[in-house]
C-alpha positions as CSV (number, residue, x, y, z in Angstrom):
1,M,25.3,147.9,106.5
2,T,23.4,145.3,107.9
3,K,24.1,144.7,111.5
4,H,22.1,142.7,114.1
5,N,22.7,141.1,117.7
6,T,22.7,137.6,118.1
7,E,21.9,134.9,120.9
8,Q,20.5,137.4,123.5
9,N,23.1,140.5,122.7
10,A,26.2,138.1,123.5
11,V,27.6,138.8,120.1
12,I,26.8,141.8,117.3
13,I,27.3,140.9,113.9
14,A,27.6,143.5,111.1
15,H,28.3,143.0,107.1
16,H,29.6,146.2,105.3
17,N,31.0,146.0,101.6
18,G,32.4,142.7,102.0
19,V,33.5,142.7,105.7
20,T,32.0,141.0,108.4
21,T,32.8,142.4,111.8
22,C,31.8,140.6,114.9
23,T,31.9,142.2,118.5
24,L,32.1,139.6,121.4
25,N,29.6,141.9,123.5
26,R,29.5,140.8,127.4
27,P,31.5,143.8,128.4
28,D,30.7,143.5,132.2
29,K,32.2,139.6,132.1
30,L,35.2,140.9,130.2
31,N,33.4,139.0,127.4
32,A,34.1,135.3,128.7
33,L,32.5,133.0,126.3
34,N,29.4,131.2,127.6
35,A,26.7,129.2,125.5
36,D,25.2,132.0,123.8
37,M,28.3,133.8,123.0
38,V,29.8,130.9,121.4
39,E,26.8,130.0,119.4
40,G,26.6,133.6,118.2
41,L,30.4,133.2,116.9
42,V,29.7,130.2,115.2
43,Q,26.5,132.1,113.6
44,T,28.9,134.5,112.8
45,M,31.0,132.1,110.3
46,R,27.7,131.0,109.0
47,E,26.5,134.4,107.9
48,A,30.0,135.1,106.6
49,T,30.2,132.4,104.5
50,A,26.9,132.5,103.2
51,K,27.4,135.9,102.1
52,D,30.6,135.4,100.9
53,S,32.8,137.9,103.1
54,Q,36.0,138.9,101.9
55,L,37.0,139.1,105.6
56,V,35.9,138.5,108.6
57,V,37.3,140.7,111.9
58,F,36.9,139.8,115.5
59,Q,37.1,142.3,118.6
60,G,35.7,142.8,121.9
61,A,33.8,145.3,123.7
62,G,34.6,147.0,127.0
63,R,38.1,146.2,128.6
64,A,39.3,143.4,127.2
65,F,38.9,141.2,124.1
66,C,38.0,137.8,125.8
67,A,38.6,136.5,129.7
68,G,38.0,132.7,128.1
69,F,35.6,130.1,129.4
70,D,33.0,131.5,131.4
71,L,32.9,129.8,135.1
72,S,30.1,132.1,136.5
73,D,27.6,128.8,136.5
74,L,30.1,126.3,137.0
75,T,28.1,125.0,139.7
76,D,24.9,124.4,137.7
77,M,26.7,122.6,135.2
78,S,27.4,118.5,134.9
79,D,30.3,117.1,133.8
80,A,28.2,116.3,130.2
81,D,27.2,120.0,130.0
82,L,30.9,121.1,130.0
83,L,31.8,118.3,127.8
84,L,29.3,119.7,125.0
85,R,30.6,123.6,126.0
86,F,33.9,122.1,125.0
87,V,32.7,120.5,122.1
88,R,31.1,123.5,120.6
89,I,34.0,125.8,121.6
90,E,36.2,123.6,119.1
91,T,33.6,123.5,116.4
92,L,34.0,127.4,116.4
93,L,37.8,127.2,116.4
94,Q,37.6,124.7,113.6
95,A,35.2,127.2,111.6
96,I,37.5,130.0,112.2
97,Y,40.4,127.9,111.1
98,T,39.1,126.8,108.0
99,A,37.2,129.9,107.1
100,P,37.3,130.4,103.2
101,M,38.2,134.4,103.8
102,P,41.0,135.7,106.0
103,T,40.2,136.2,109.7
104,L,41.4,139.0,111.7
105,A,41.7,139.0,115.9
106,L,41.9,142.6,116.9
107,V,42.9,142.4,120.5
108,H,43.0,144.4,123.6
109,G,43.3,144.2,127.6
110,R,43.0,140.4,128.7
111,C,43.0,137.4,126.2
112,F,42.8,134.1,128.3
113,G,41.9,130.3,127.7
114,A,39.5,129.8,124.6
115,G,39.8,133.8,123.9
116,A,43.3,133.2,123.0
117,D,42.4,130.2,121.0
118,I,40.1,132.2,118.8
119,V,42.9,134.4,118.2
120,A,45.2,131.6,117.4
121,S,42.9,130.1,114.6
122,C,42.6,133.3,113.1
123,S,44.8,134.2,109.9
124,Q,45.9,137.9,111.3
125,R,46.4,138.7,114.5
126,I,47.0,142.3,116.0
127,A,47.0,143.5,119.5
128,S,47.5,146.6,121.2
129,P,50.5,147.0,123.5
130,D,48.5,146.6,126.8
131,S,47.2,143.0,126.1
132,S,48.1,140.1,128.1
133,F,47.7,136.2,127.2
134,R,47.2,133.0,128.9
135,M,46.1,129.7,127.9
136,P,45.8,127.2,131.2
137,G,43.5,124.6,129.8
138,L,46.0,122.2,130.4
139,Q,45.9,123.0,134.3
140,F,42.5,121.3,134.8
141,G,43.2,118.6,131.6
142,I,41.7,120.3,128.6
143,V,43.4,119.7,125.5
144,L,42.1,122.7,123.3
145,G,43.4,124.3,120.2
146,T,47.5,122.4,121.0
147,R,48.3,121.4,118.0
148,R,47.3,124.5,116.1
149,L,49.3,126.4,118.3
150,T,52.1,124.3,117.7
151,A,52.1,125.0,114.0
152,L,51.6,128.6,114.3
153,I,54.7,129.1,117.0
154,G,56.8,126.0,117.4
155,V,57.1,123.3,119.8
156,E,59.5,125.2,122.1
157,A,57.2,128.1,122.4
158,V,54.6,125.9,123.0
159,R,55.9,123.7,125.7
160,N,57.1,126.8,127.3
161,I,54.1,128.8,127.4
162,L,51.5,125.8,128.2
163,Q,53.7,124.0,130.9
164,T,52.8,126.8,133.5
165,S,50.2,128.6,131.9
166,R,52.2,131.7,132.7
167,V,50.8,135.2,131.3
168,F,52.5,136.5,128.5
169,D,52.7,140.2,127.4
170,A,52.0,141.5,123.5
171,E,55.7,141.7,122.5
172,T,56.3,138.2,123.5
173,A,53.0,136.9,121.6
174,H,54.4,138.8,118.9
175,S,58.2,137.6,119.0
176,C,57.0,134.0,118.8
177,G,54.3,134.4,116.0
178,F,51.5,134.6,118.2
179,L,50.9,137.9,116.8
180,T,51.4,139.1,113.4
181,A,51.3,142.5,114.3
182,I,51.2,145.1,117.8
183,A,49.5,148.1,116.9
184,A,47.6,150.8,119.3
185,R,43.8,150.7,119.1
186,D,43.8,154.2,117.4
187,D,45.4,152.8,114.3
188,W,43.0,149.8,114.1
189,D,40.9,151.2,111.3
190,Q,43.8,151.6,109.4
191,N,44.9,147.8,109.8
192,I,41.2,147.0,108.8
193,A,41.1,149.2,105.7
194,K,44.4,147.2,104.5
195,A,43.3,143.9,105.3
196,T,40.1,144.7,103.7
197,T,41.8,146.1,100.6
198,D,44.3,143.0,100.4
199,A,41.2,140.4,100.8
200,A,39.7,142.5,97.9
201,V,42.4,141.4,95.3
202,L,41.5,138.2,94.6
203,T,38.1,136.5,93.3
204,N,36.2,134.5,95.8
205,P,37.0,131.2,94.2
206,S,40.6,132.2,94.2
207,R,40.8,133.8,97.9
208,H,39.3,130.2,99.0
209,A,41.6,128.2,97.3
210,L,44.2,130.3,99.0
211,M,43.1,129.5,102.2
212,Q,42.4,126.2,101.6
213,Q,45.5,125.2,100.0
214,T,47.8,127.0,102.9
215,R,46.3,125.2,105.8
216,D,46.6,121.8,107.3
217,D,42.9,119.9,107.6
218,R,44.3,116.9,108.1
219,Y,43.9,116.9,111.7
220,L,40.7,118.3,112.3
221,D,39.1,114.7,113.4
222,A,41.9,114.1,115.6
223,D,42.0,117.9,117.4
224,M,38.1,117.2,118.3
225,A,39.0,113.7,119.0
226,A,41.6,114.9,121.4
227,L,39.5,117.6,123.2
228,V,36.7,114.8,123.7
229,R,39.1,112.6,125.1
230,S,40.3,114.7,127.9
231,A,37.2,116.5,128.5
232,S,35.3,113.1,129.0
233,Q,37.6,112.1,131.8
234,P,35.3,112.1,135.1
235,G,35.5,114.5,137.3
236,L,35.6,117.7,134.6
237,G,33.7,120.0,136.7
238,A,35.8,119.4,140.1
239,R,38.9,119.6,138.5
240,I,37.6,123.3,136.6
241,A,36.4,124.3,140.2
242,A,39.7,123.3,141.9
243,Y,42.0,125.6,139.4
244,V,39.3,128.6,140.0
245,A,39.9,127.8,144.1
246,S,43.7,127.9,143.1
247,L,43.6,130.9,141.6
248,K,41.1,132.7,144.2
249,K,44.0,131.5,146.7
250,T,46.9,133.2,144.8
251,S,45.2,136.1,144.5
252,T,44.6,136.3,148.2
253,S,48.1,135.2,149.1
């Protein structure tokens, strides 16, 4: 097995027997996505493709899969800084969505915002029963992954989830198709083993062709344009700050 840490240990990448495993590694921050982690995840997809990996597995260290966009340094970032951060996240999501191999997300605990978008970009999505999900980007005017989510679970479910950015549990996520399965963490090794066996059935060219022909790549540029258009509206930092303040107010009321 080859294993290394990348981007200041924010991501741990391991390659073994045709499987690339990526561990989000900021457990003290519930694996919230800072710039280092995003670049580490992008690097994961580059390495997996270069190595002709048959499967890529995403998981989170600690108590949660991913709490979403890291807002801890919000006051230090300009609107331009924030715009670049969101562009890099969309770049990551597209890299996962267009991967030439199956991708498997293993979710536990909190999976919010861009973390949930990572899961939605994967071809297989398994969560433990205690998982919870939330996608609040539209609350501060960010259009990120909306079309991909619509293709995954349908217009009615997307509008129901995103209109109020409500928290939804694993059962709801499974029933609407956001998750492909619910499984206890003790069973995840079996899930990985099955996914690995299934992925190895085809040759690399056949696997690549299958992944390409079963997704819709026509709107990738439009997805990026929608994200940039929403994020480039003046006052992005102020909108996010107002959203954060509203969360604090709700939690103390």
